[in-house]
N, C-alpha and C positions, 0 to 999 in steps of 0.2 A: 645237466651237471657234467660236462664233458672234459677232455684230457690233455697232456704235455709231452717233449721230444728229446748226444754224448759227445762230448769232445773227448776222444780217446786219450788214454794215458800212455806214457812211454812204455810202461811194462806190458801194455796190451798189444804192442805192435807185432810181437812174435805170433801171438794168437791170431791176429787178423791176417798176417802173412800166410799162414796155413789155410785160413778160411778163404782167402782171395782166390787160391787155385781151385777150390771147390766151387766157389761162386762163379768163376769164369766158365767152368764146365757146365754149370747149371743154367747160367743166365747170360751167356754171350761174352762180349769183350770185357777186359778188366777196366777199372776206372782209369781215367787219364792220369798220367803221372805215376802209375803203378806197374809199368811194363817191366821194371827190374825186380818185381816180386815183393816190393815194399809198399803195400797199399797205404794211401794217405787217408787216415781216419776221417770220416765225415765227408769225404769227397767222392761224388759219383759223377759220371759223365752226364751231360744235359739230357733231359727227357727220362724215359723209363727203361733204356736198353740194358741197364745193369740192375734192375730190380729183380729179386728172386721170387719165383713162384712159391706158394705155400708148401708144396711138397718137397722143395729143396731145403727147407729150414732145418729139419732134423739132422741132415748131413752136415750143414754148416755149424750147428751147435756141437755136434760130436767132434768135429775137427777143432773147434775152439777149446773144448775141455780136454782134448787129447794133446794139445800143444804144450810146449815146454812151460809157457807162462799162460795158464788158463785164466779166464775172467774171474775176478773176485766178486764183481757185481755185474749181473746181467739184467738189462732193462728191457722189458717187453711192452711196447706201446699198444695202442688200440684206438679205434673210434668207439666211444662208449655204447652207441646204439647198434653196432654191427655185430650180430650174433655169430657170424662166421669168424670174426676175430677171436671171440671168446672160445669157440669150439677148437680152432686151430691151436691156440696157445695151450689149451688144456691137453690136447693130444701130445704136443711137444714136451710138456712138463711130465706127463705120464711116462713117456719114453725116457726122459732124463732121469726120473726117479728110479727107474730100473737099474741105472748105471751108477748113481751116486746120490748121496744125501745133499740137501741144500736147505737154506732158509727161504721160506716163501713170505714176501712182504707185499702188502696190498694197500694201494691208495684208498680203497673203499672202506677201510677201517681206521678210526681215529686213534692215535697213539695214547690219548687220555685214558683209554680203556684196556691198555695192554695188561695191566695187573689183573683185571677181571678175566681176560682170556687165559692167562697163565694159571690163575686160581681154579678155573673151571676144569682145565686139563689135569691139574694136580689132584683135585678132588675125585675126578673120575678114575684116575689111576689108583688112588689110595683105596677107593671103595670097590674097585673092580667092576664099575658100571660102564655101560657103553655111552659115550658122548656123541650125539649126532651133530651134523653140520648146523642144523637150525638152532639147536640149543646153544652151540658155541657162538653162533652169530648173535643170538639174543644177549649173551653175556657181553659181547663186544659192542652192543648197541648199534648193530648194523642198520642203516637207514634204508629200508626197503622202499620208501617213497621216492628216494633220490637215485638209488641204484637198483638195477634189475637182479632179483634173486636168481632167476634162471641163468643169468650171465655169470654171476660171481659165486653163488652157492657151491657149484662144483669144485671151485678152487679150495674152499674151506674144507670140503669133504676130502679132497686129495690130501691136504695137509694132515687130516686125521687118519686117513687110511694108511698113509706111508710114514706116519709118525714124524712129520717134518715140523721144525719150529715155525710157528705162524706169528708174523710181526705186523702189528697195526702201524702203518707208516704215515698217515696223514695228520696234518695240523687241523684241529677241529674247526668247523665253520664258525663257532662262537669266538674262538681266539683269532681266527683270520679276520672276522668282521671288526673286532676290537682294534686290530692293527690298522685296518683300512680306515677306521674312524679316528685314528691317532690316540686311542685310549690305552694302548699297550706299547711298551718300548719295543722297537725293532732291533733284534740282535745284529751285531756287526756282520755276522755270517750271512745276513740277508743280501748283502752285496758281495758276490763272489770275486775271487782274484781276477784282476784284469778287466773288471766290469767297466764299460766305457759309456759315454753319452750316447754313442750310436746303439749300443746294446739296450740302453734304457728306452731310446726312441723306438727301437724295433719291438720291444715288449709292449710298449704303449700302443703301437699300431696293431699288434696282434689282439690286444684287449679290445680296442675300438672295433676292429673287424669282427671279432668273435661275438660282439654284442650288436652287430648289424648297424653300427653307427648311431645307435639309440642312446648311448650313455651321454649324460651331460659332461662336458669337458672337465669340469671340476672334480668329477669322480674318477678320472683316468689315473692320475698320479697316485691316489691312495690305493687303487686296485693293483697298480704295478708294484707298489710297496708290499702289499699283502701277498701277491703272487710270488715275488722273490722270497718272502718269508716262508711260504709253503714249501718251495723247492729246497730252501736251505734246511728246513726242518726234516723233510723227507731224506735228504742226503745225510744228515746227522744220524737219523734212525738207522739207515743202511750201514753206515760205518760202525755204529755201536753193535749192531747185530752180527756183523762179520767178526768183530773182535770177541764178542761174547761166545759165539758158537764155533768159531774156527772153520766155518763152512762158506762156500759161495752163497751169495744172496741174490735171489731173483725177485725183481719188482714187477708187479702188475699195475700198470698206470696208463693214463691217457697219453697219446702221442706228444702233446705239448710238454709234458713233464720230462720225457726222455729224449727230447731233441738236443742236438749237440751244442747249439749256440746259445740257448737261453734257459735251458732247463736244469734238472738235477745234476747232470754231469759237470756243469760249470762249478757247482758248489762242492762236488766230490774232489775237486782239485786241492782242497784244503787238507785232505786226509794225509796223515803221516803215520807209518810209511805210505807211499803212494799206492793206490789201488789200480788194478787193471779193470777197465770199465768197457763194456760192450753194449751198444744201444741198437735195438731193433725196432724200426717203425713199421706199422702195418697201415698201408695207404691203399685206398680204393683206386683202381685203374680208371683213367690213365694217371700214372704217377706224375706229379708235378715236378717242375724243375728244382724246387727247393727241397727235393728228397735228399740232397747232399747233406742235409742236417742230421742224418742218421748214419751209423756205421754200416748197417744193413737195412735195406728197404725190402719189405715183403709186399708184393703186388697181389691185391685181392679183388674179387668182383665188387662192383658198386652195389649199393643198397638203395632201393626206392624209399624215399622218406618225404614227409611233408616239409614245407619251407620252415626251418627253425626260426627265422626272423618273424614269422607270423605269430608264433607262440610268445616271443619276446615282446612284441607290440601289445599283446593282450595281458602281459604281466603287470601286477599292481605296482605303482610307483614305489621306489625305495627298496625293491627286491631284485637287484641285478643278478642275472644268472652267470654261472661260470662257463660261458660258451667258448667253444674252440679249444678248450684245454683237454 
């Protein structure tokens, strides 16, 4: 069940300008075109020479939130099966929580169950009982078969410990499948501003590649439609959470969802007033050339894993996995 990747907003440029100086100190030369101190969001030099090491990220985030225009939405990507990604982001958010409150939004929780999450927290507060992470996850119908509890449980625990609003961001698998099958209307927001035929083709290629070329071609277009709907839905949830709580919103999601060219940030361009958006992709070294699709790339060690295509080949017909997201 893997993950997605921001096209920065005009209001985010000041924040990224401050961060560029820190990034240059931590990770070598500034991005091409940023020698004047105005980094071009989503643009990194070829290769991995501008990828930041994990240890540099707390300083980058501190600079971002200390800037005149701090991020309204911070998108933290991941490879879903990389335990180091979960551990690093948890450390960053623990440090961030010591300095400020924020909303924690998670791809791993379906927004259909937001009312149950809120009710469980209200009931615990009203009765003076302790609500633990597992009980809250149960209220949220957390899918422990699809998502690693060891990876995501600590984020739920963090929200409880620091009394952070917890937002379920994902479009449910049931609703996504209905859209893919043409059984549910796709909202206009599923196609973000400026979406082009080239964007559609790029997303189709990502889906084909993410499924190891095993998808029948007739299934690609419906899955593209469903994926755009998921990203549009997540973006809408983030905007609503920012308005409701008046706090920065941090999204935990797969790299594919937070990438600058095809993911949630494209849909966030609809927000009025505009939001400052910052996307952080966590990529295993060596960082590929397409790392420019994130505002900041964090270089992490690789992880030994079995061939994911082998598992897809063994999957029963009619059950496509959401690989590569």
